[in-house]
VOZATOR-493534 format. One record per residue: residue number from 0; x, y, z of N, C-alpha, C in turn. Coordinates in steps of 0.1 Angstrom, whole numbers, plus 5000, padded with zeros to 4 digits. Layout:
<pts>
NUM,X,Y,Z,X,Y,Z,X,Y,Z
...
</pts>
This chain:
<pts>
0,4008,2111,2034,4008,2119,2024,3994,2136,2023
1,3995,2142,2023,3978,2153,2026,3987,2167,2015
2,3972,2165,2013,3969,2183,2005,3959,2199,2008
3,3959,2204,2005,3955,2213,2016,3943,2218,2008
4,3931,2221,2000,3926,2231,1997,3922,2242,2002
5,3927,2248,1999,3925,2268,2005,3911,2274,1999
6,3902,2278,2003,3896,2286,1995,3900,2299,1996
7,3906,2307,1984,3907,2320,1984,3901,2333,1987
8,3890,2333,1986,3880,2341,1989,3882,2347,1974
9,3870,2354,1980,3866,2364,1965,3881,2372,1960
10,3891,2376,1958,3903,2376,1956,3911,2385,1962
11,3903,2395,1974,3913,2403,1984,3921,2396,1989
12,3935,2390,1986,3949,2387,1998,3936,2384,2015
13,3937,2399,2013,3930,2401,2032,3920,2400,2036
14,3911,2391,2027,3899,2382,2037,3902,2365,2030
15,3915,2364,2034,3918,2349,2035,3918,2345,2049
16,3915,2337,2052,3913,2333,2069,3927,2330,2074
17,3929,2332,2086,3940,2335,2089,3950,2317,2090
18,3944,2305,2092,3945,2294,2090,3951,2293,2074
19,3940,2298,2065,3948,2297,2049,3957,2306,2045
20,3959,2314,2054,3974,2322,2049,3985,2316,2050
21,3984,2314,2069,3995,2304,2073,3997,2290,2068
22,3991,2287,2055,3992,2274,2053,3997,2278,2040
23,3993,2289,2033,4000,2291,2018,4014,2298,2020
24,4020,2302,2031,4030,2308,2043,4039,2295,2034
25,4034,2284,2048,4044,2278,2043,4041,2263,2030
26,4040,2267,2021,4034,2261,2009,4045,2259,2001
27,4055,2248,2000,4063,2247,1990,4059,2249,1974
28,4043,2244,1970,4033,2245,1962,4024,2246,1959
29,4023,2258,1948,4009,2259,1953,4001,2263,1940
30,3985,2251,1939,3974,2253,1929,3967,2260,1925
31,3968,2267,1914,3960,2278,1916,3947,2285,1901
32,3938,2286,1902,3931,2283,1887,3935,2304,1883
33,3943,2302,1875,3949,2311,1866,3937,2317,1864
34,3929,2312,1857,3915,2325,1848,3905,2332,1862
35,3903,2323,1871,3901,2333,1877,3907,2340,1888
36,3921,2331,1895,3930,2339,1905,3939,2346,1900
37,3943,2356,1894,3954,2359,1889,3967,2355,1900
38,3979,2352,1895,3991,2351,1903,3994,2366,1910
39,3993,2373,1903,4001,2386,1916,3988,2384,1929
40,3982,2383,1927,3971,2380,1940,3978,2367,1950
41,3987,2361,1946,3997,2350,1956,4010,2361,1952
42,4015,2367,1951,4030,2370,1950,4039,2372,1964
43,4027,2368,1969,4037,2373,1987,4043,2360,1993
44,4040,2352,1987,4035,2334,1986,4048,2326,1978
45,4063,2322,1986,4071,2324,1979,4076,2307,1969
46,4064,2296,1972,4059,2286,1971,4061,2289,1953
47,4063,2278,1945,4064,2271,1933,4049,2273,1929
48,4043,2287,1918,4030,2285,1916,4025,2276,1902
49,4017,2269,1903,4014,2265,1890,4004,2268,1886
50,3995,2271,1872,3988,2279,1870,3974,2263,1866
51,3967,2263,1870,3956,2248,1865,3948,2252,1855
52,3955,2265,1846,3937,2268,1836,3941,2254,1828
53,3932,2259,1827,3937,2243,1810,3941,2231,1815
54,3945,2224,1823,3950,2216,1835,3933,2203,1828
55,3933,2191,1823,3917,2181,1827,3926,2177,1849
56,3920,2170,1854,3909,2164,1862,3928,2154,1863
57,3929,2144,1853,3940,2142,1858,3954,2146,1858
58,3955,2156,1849,3964,2167,1852,3963,2171,1864
59,3961,2173,1874,3964,2180,1882,3965,2171,1895
60,3956,2160,1900,3957,2155,1906,3969,2145,1905
61,3980,2139,1891,3990,2138,1887,4000,2148,1896
62,4002,2162,1893,4006,2175,1895,4009,2172,1912
63,3994,2171,1917,4000,2172,1933,4002,2159,1938
64,4000,2144,1933,4009,2136,1936,4020,2138,1934
65,4027,2138,1922,4044,2140,1920,4049,2150,1932
66,4045,2159,1930,4049,2170,1944,4049,2167,1961
67,4044,2159,1962,4036,2154,1974,4050,2143,1981
68,4049,2134,1968,4062,2122,1963,4073,2122,1966
69,4077,2139,1969,4091,2144,1965,4094,2153,1975
70,4078,2149,1993,4081,2154,2000,4073,2174,2005
71,4071,2177,1992,4068,2188,1995,4053,2192,1999
72,4050,2204,2005,4038,2209,2010,4030,2211,1999
73,4016,2207,1993,4014,2206,1984,4000,2220,1990
74,3990,2230,1981,3979,2236,1979,3970,2235,1975
75,3963,2231,1972,3953,2238,1960,3940,2249,1961
76,3949,2260,1956,3936,2269,1960,3922,2270,1952
77,3912,2272,1958,3900,2274,1956,3900,2287,1953
78,3891,2299,1941,3885,2303,1948,3872,2301,1955
79,3870,2319,1961,3857,2316,1968,3855,2310,1982
80,3846,2300,1984,3845,2294,1995,3849,2272,1987
81,3851,2267,1987,3859,2255,1984,3843,2246,1980
82,3834,2244,1992,3819,2243,1991,3808,2244,1986
83,3813,2256,1974,3803,2262,1968,3803,2259,1946
84,3806,2257,1945,3806,2249,1926,3821,2252,1926
85,3828,2250,1935,3841,2240,1936,3851,2236,1930
86,3842,2221,1924,3846,2208,1918,3855,2201,1927
87,3855,2202,1938,3864,2199,1945,3860,2176,1950
88,3850,2176,1945,3849,2162,1952,3853,2153,1941
89,3854,2157,1932,3860,2149,1919,3877,2150,1921
90,3882,2156,1929,3890,2160,1930,3897,2152,1942
91,3892,2153,1951,3892,2146,1963,3892,2127,1964
92,3880,2128,1958,3876,2114,1949,3893,2102,1952
93,3893,2114,1942,3902,2104,1929,3920,2107,1938
94,3922,2118,1944,3936,2117,1958,3939,2107,1972
95,3922,2105,1972,3915,2101,1980,3919,2081,1978
96,3920,2078,1967,3918,2069,1960,3931,2067,1957
97,3941,2072,1962,3957,2071,1961,3964,2077,1964
98,3953,2073,1985,3959,2074,1996,3963,2087,1999
99,3961,2094,1993,3962,2114,1999,3952,2118,2003
100,3959,2121,2021,3948,2125,2025,3945,2143,2018
101,3928,2146,2020,3932,2157,2016,3925,2170,2028
102,3935,2183,2029,3920,2185,2038,3912,2201,2032
103,3900,2203,2037,3892,2217,2028,3893,2228,2044
104,3902,2239,2039,3901,2251,2045,3891,2267,2036
105,3881,2269,2043,3871,2267,2040,3877,2285,2042
106,3868,2295,2028,3871,2310,2026,3858,2313,2021
107,3860,2328,2023,3846,2342,2020,3843,2337,2009
108,3827,2332,2007,3828,2330,1997,3822,2344,1985
109,3820,2343,1971,3818,2360,1968,3803,2363,1969
110,3796,2356,1974,3781,2361,1981,3781,2367,1991
111,3788,2359,1999,3791,2375,2018,3799,2385,2013
112,3811,2387,2005,3818,2393,2002,3808,2405,1991
113,3799,2397,1986,3792,2409,1974,3780,2415,1986
114,3773,2407,1993,3761,2412,2008,3767,2416,2021
115,3782,2422,2020,3792,2427,2032,3787,2445,2022
116,3796,2445,2004,3797,2457,2001,3783,2460,1999
117,3777,2459,1994,3760,2460,1992,3757,2462,2007
118,3760,2460,2023,3756,2460,2037,3741,2458,2038
119,3739,2443,2032,3725,2438,2029,3726,2424,2038
120,3719,2420,2046,3714,2406,2050,3708,2398,2040
121,3709,2386,2036,3706,2380,2021,3695,2372,2032
122,3698,2372,2047,3684,2359,2052,3679,2369,2061
123,3667,2372,2063,3659,2384,2074,3650,2377,2078
124,3640,2387,2093,3635,2377,2097,3622,2376,2083
125,3618,2386,2075,3612,2382,2069,3610,2381,2050
126,3627,2373,2050,3631,2374,2042,3633,2358,2041
127,3633,2352,2055,3641,2338,2062,3653,2327,2052
128,3651,2326,2041,3659,2316,2035,3665,2325,2026
129,3677,2317,2023,3688,2323,2014,3689,2311,2001
130,3688,2313,1983,3694,2307,1978,3703,2309,1970
131,3710,2297,1967,3720,2298,1959,3725,2289,1951
132,3716,2293,1931,3718,2286,1926,3724,2292,1908
133,3723,2290,1901,3728,2290,1891,3716,2288,1876
134,3718,2296,1867,3705,2289,1856,3716,2282,1847
135,3706,2274,1837,3710,2264,1835,3724,2264,1824
136,3728,2256,1810,3744,2266,1801,3745,2252,1802
137,3762,2253,1797,3768,2242,1791,3768,2231,1800
138,3769,2228,1815,3770,2219,1822,3761,2219,1836
139,3748,2228,1830,3734,2220,1838,3721,2224,1833
140,3724,2207,1826,3708,2209,1819,3698,2214,1815
141,3689,2216,1836,3680,2224,1832,3679,2230,1848
142,3675,2243,1850,3674,2248,1863,3660,2248,1869
143,3658,2254,1879,3648,2254,1882,3641,2269,1886
144,3646,2279,1884,3639,2292,1890,3625,2292,1887
145,3620,2289,1877,3600,2296,1878,3602,2289,1895
146,3601,2281,1897,3596,2270,1909,3605,2276,1925
147,3616,2285,1920,3623,2287,1930,3617,2304,1931
148,3619,2312,1922,3613,2325,1927,3599,2322,1933
149,3591,2309,1928,3580,2315,1939,3579,2314,1952
150,3592,2308,1953,3592,2314,1972,3600,2324,1981
151,3592,2324,1987,3600,2336,1998,3613,2336,2005
152,3625,2337,1992,3636,2338,1996,3645,2348,1987
153,3654,2354,1994,3664,2348,1986,3672,2347,1972
154,3672,2352,1962,3679,2346,1951,3692,2348,1947
155,3701,2340,1950,3718,2343,1940,3721,2342,1930
156,3724,2339,1919,3728,2335,1910,3743,2332,1910
157,3751,2327,1907,3768,2325,1904,3772,2320,1893
158,3778,2320,1881,3779,2311,1870,3770,2316,1861
159,3765,2330,1863,3752,2335,1854,3752,2347,1851
160,3761,2351,1849,3764,2364,1844,3759,2368,1829
161,3764,2361,1823,3761,2361,1807,3742,2365,1805
162,3733,2352,1813,3725,2352,1813,3712,2357,1822
163,3715,2373,1824,3708,2380,1840,3697,2387,1825
164,3697,2393,1818,3686,2391,1811,3674,2383,1811
165,3677,2373,1807,3670,2359,1805,3665,2356,1823
166,3674,2355,1832,3672,2352,1846,3658,2365,1849
167,3664,2380,1844,3653,2384,1851,3638,2382,1846
168,3638,2386,1838,3627,2377,1828,3613,2368,1835
169,3626,2360,1833,3617,2351,1847,3614,2353,1854
170,3625,2360,1865,3617,2361,1878,3610,2374,1877
171,3606,2382,1868,3597,2396,1866,3583,2387,1869
172,3579,2376,1859,3573,2369,1857,3560,2367,1868
173,3566,2361,1880,3568,2355,1889,3566,2368,1902
174,3573,2372,1903,3576,2378,1912,3575,2396,1913
175,3573,2403,1902,3573,2413,1896,3586,2421,1903
176,3586,2433,1900,3599,2439,1901,3604,2437,1912
177,3608,2431,1916,3621,2431,1929,3629,2440,1931
178,3636,2443,1940,3651,2447,1939,3660,2442,1932
179,3673,2443,1928,3687,2434,1928,3693,2439,1926
180,3709,2433,1919,3722,2438,1927,3732,2432,1918
181,3743,2434,1914,3752,2425,1906,3766,2430,1913
182,3775,2421,1919,3784,2426,1921,3799,2416,1913
183,3796,2428,1906,3817,2421,1895,3828,2424,1898
184,3838,2407,1905,3848,2409,1906,3845,2409,1919
185,3843,2415,1930,3837,2422,1939,3852,2420,1952
186,3857,2429,1957,3868,2433,1961,3880,2431,1957
187,3877,2427,1939,3898,2432,1934,3891,2447,1930
188,3906,2451,1923,3905,2465,1920,3894,2465,1909
189,3890,2457,1903,3884,2460,1885,3869,2460,1893
190,3863,2456,1908,3850,2459,1917,3844,2466,1910
191,3830,2459,1905,3823,2475,1899,3806,2471,1903
192,3795,2475,1910,3785,2477,1922,3773,2480,1910
193,3766,2473,1908,3752,2476,1898,3740,2474,1912
194,3733,2481,1914,3718,2481,1921,3709,2485,1911
195,3695,2479,1914,3682,2483,1907,3674,2474,1905
196,3663,2479,1898,3650,2472,1900,3654,2460,1888
197,3648,2449,1894,3645,2438,1884,3645,2441,1865
198,3636,2453,1862,3632,2451,1852,3643,2464,1845
199,3654,2469,1846,3662,2476,1845,3675,2471,1848
200,3677,2460,1855,3691,2454,1858,3697,2452,1844
201,3692,2447,1842,3702,2441,1828,3711,2449,1818
202,3703,2463,1819,3706,2471,1809,3716,2475,1821
203,3721,2476,1830,3726,2484,1838,3745,2481,1837
204,3741,2465,1836,3748,2456,1833,3764,2451,1819
205,3755,2460,1813,3765,2457,1802,3775,2458,1800
206,3785,2445,1794,3797,2441,1791,3800,2434,1804
207,3794,2431,1814,3795,2418,1827,3786,2410,1820
208,3801,2402,1819,3794,2383,1818,3799,2378,1821
209,3811,2375,1825,3812,2362,1838,3817,2371,1852
210,3821,2362,1863,3830,2368,1876,3820,2377,1879
211,3804,2375,1882,3795,2385,1887,3790,2374,1896
212,3782,2381,1910,3771,2375,1918,3761,2388,1918
213,3750,2376,1912,3732,2379,1911,3727,2383,1919
214,3715,2387,1927,3708,2388,1942,3699,2389,1935
215,3687,2387,1940,3673,2394,1939,3662,2385,1946
216,3660,2400,1955,3648,2396,1966,3651,2413,1976
217,3634,2406,1982,3634,2423,1991,3644,2422,2000
218,3647,2414,2011,3659,2414,2019,3672,2428,2009
219,3670,2433,2001,3681,2444,1998,3670,2456,1997
220,3658,2456,2002,3654,2467,2007,3656,2471,2020
221,3651,2481,2022,3657,2483,2038,3650,2477,2046
222,3659,2474,2057,3653,2462,2066,3642,2472,2074
223,3633,2467,2076,3627,2467,2094,3630,2464,2106
224,3626,2470,2114,3636,2465,2131,3636,2452,2131
225,3648,2448,2135,3646,2435,2139,3644,2428,2153
226,3631,2419,2155,3633,2417,2166,3637,2414,2176
227,3657,2411,2173,3663,2410,2180,3667,2421,2192
228,3662,2430,2189,3668,2446,2195,3648,2451,2200
229,3640,2441,2201,3626,2438,2204,3628,2449,2219
</pts>
């Protein structure tokens, strides 16, 4: 028995990988996170669709196992790329414990959909390091924002949209007024892109409290000529 974890990307079905698209077309059952991916985004796939929003880990695993035992091809859809805050390890561990094989198909992360929309390089020769992180909250006891802000890196925050003001103030104290950008539901019809300085970005994004990527760093400036073309 085998289940597929498919990264659906940031929301636009055209950003699916060819492999992910093929697997979804072949699926008998698609289990998807309805709070992040609307069912209409899956409308061209004929499989039975099950919204996992509100389901516990055990319920999801048992649902996958039940349909696999019935001989169905089951796909567990993950938003963005499964490897970034996808909570796939606990699912895979429990499924493999039950003798179920798992294959993970990568997807386009909202981080890179956002950088594409901004026409930005998040890692350059001037800012060679990209750090993807989040702010402390209900499921993270402590963060390292001040320590990360001391590095010469582009900082990308996920799962932190409600605390953009707090994050900005903490980075400002260390880095000064660097460029920043927010990409809300990038690639979807509700997409909103906000750019500005750290000191003003929170005021510009009133009403954006989830589903956004927050980017801070000098990489958002106009880049100098790369050594690649020297």
